[in-house]
C-alpha positions, 0 to 999 in steps of 0.5 A: 500499499505505501509503494501504491501511495508513493507511486501516485504522489511521486517518490519525490514528494512523499519521500518527505513523509516519515512512517510516522506521518505516513500513518497518521495521513492512512489514518486520517484517509481510512476514517474519511473513507468509512464515513463516506462509505457511511452515508453512502450506505443503502444495500444491505449487502453494503451494511453486511459487509461493514457490520464489524466496522461500523456499528448502527443505531445502537442505544445506550442509557446515561448517567448525568448526562455523560458516557464513557468511550473507552475501557478503564484500566483499575489504578488501585484495588482494596478490600474492606471486609467483602467490599472491593474498592475500585480506583481509577485515574479518570471518572467511572460515571457509575451510579449505585445500582448500576451493573459491572464488569472487570478483566485482567485482574490478578492476586484475589481469589473469590468464590465469584471470581472478579473477572467476568468478560461475558455478563457484568454479574455486579451491583453497586449496591453498596456506594459511589466513593466519588467520580474516580472510585466505587465499591462492590461486594462480593466473598472474599478468600483470600490473596491481595491484589496485583497491582497494575492489572485489570480494567473496568469493561462493561457497565450497564443500567440494573435491568440486567442479571446473571443470565441477560445483559441491562443496557449499556452505558458505557462505549467499550468499542468506540473509536470515531462518532459518525452520528449521535441522536439524544433523547431528552426529558422535558420536565412539565409541571403541569398538574393532571386532574384526572387519568381515564379508566378508558381506551384510550386513556385520556389525561385531563390537565387543571389548565388550558394554558399548556403547550401540549400538542398532537403527536408530541411524545410524552412521558407518564409516571407517577400513576398508581391505580391506573398503571397502564397510564405509566409509559412513553405515548403520543399524543392526540390532542382533544381539547385544550386540557385533555388529551389521548395516548396511543403507542405508535403515531397514527393513533392506530393502538390505543392505550387501555386503563386497568383501574382508576387513578391514584398517585401524582402523575408526572409528564415529562416531553420527550425529544429525540434529536440528532446532535452537533459537535461543540467546536473544539475552542467552545465548552458545554459551560460557555453555550446555551443550547436549545432542547430541540438543537442539542450539542456534544462535547467530548473530552477526558474518554467521555462524550457529554450532552450539553443540556445540564437542565434536562435529563438525557435518557438515553443516546443512539448511536452510528460510530465507527468500532475499535475492530478498525484496522488502521494502515502502519506502513511498518507492518509487513504481517497484516494482509489487509485485503483479508479486512477490506475489498481491494477496490476499498483499499484503492479508495483509502490511497486514493483518498490520502493522495488526496489529502497529501495533495491538499497539503502540499497545495498540488491542484493538478495532484487534488483533481487527479485523485479525486477523480481516482476516488470516484473511478474506485467508487463505481468499481465497488458498487 
């Protein structure tokens, strides 16, 4: 691949690029080529071809409006009775009730191994000391932790079990973000005077001064008695104080009551919006964003949602996973044709030449490489 790049870029030019610079150039070219391919995915075969590299529409839950995008080495592991205290050099983003898993821990012997890569088997039921440490409880036998061993590799909500996974709260195979849709829950201050035991269920507010309209998505909680009213619904407005709730936006699947209204209903409006990135020089604290136009910030191995006043309930991500194999000009072992099609490899080479030509301000080479990219795309299709 390096020889083909040198040929297209001309050895006289490319010789000034050392292997480190070339690897960086090939990395940029590969990421950009994968992004281009992601934007043009329209056939099942294309999805299948990239399914190990590009992850599509993956659901994640959040804590504190943020999510880790990497595993986390254990900095310190100590024991107090049956409690094992894990300390890290970066924030862990774990809440009480979450489930966690580890790998590579050496030294301790327990009735249930601390290492489990398949399912999170430990629930953080004790306490979270601070943003850098938390505890789990398990039966201790003997031994002492071997320093510099072990990593925190999986993090889920509490809906899982020893036999089933919950919703992940860590993106352990993250490499590069392609697209992210954030689901925010906006608390509404309207009081509910009745939740009818009918089909569909009707929600009666105590005021006409509300901005709920048909096709809004609403989450209802806190209802006792008529518990079928709890959940997420689409709204069909009936009058200024009343709306009915359905499970679909076409109002074909009506909700159905199962008792008299008790408790105190809490209403939250659901916003599902694709996010944009904050500019590198901007920080979340400096921005004033709208819930219908959210932004994200990446840093400290976290993706952070920007709207602190509203809860980001979950996200759906398209991303390039760490299964991607980057090009190393010093590696003569890995056969890239075992990973990517030959046509795609030529696209990456042409993209690298394109970037190289832009850097050295060679318009003729830039145009030639752009044509080559399109030619290879046609061949690949």
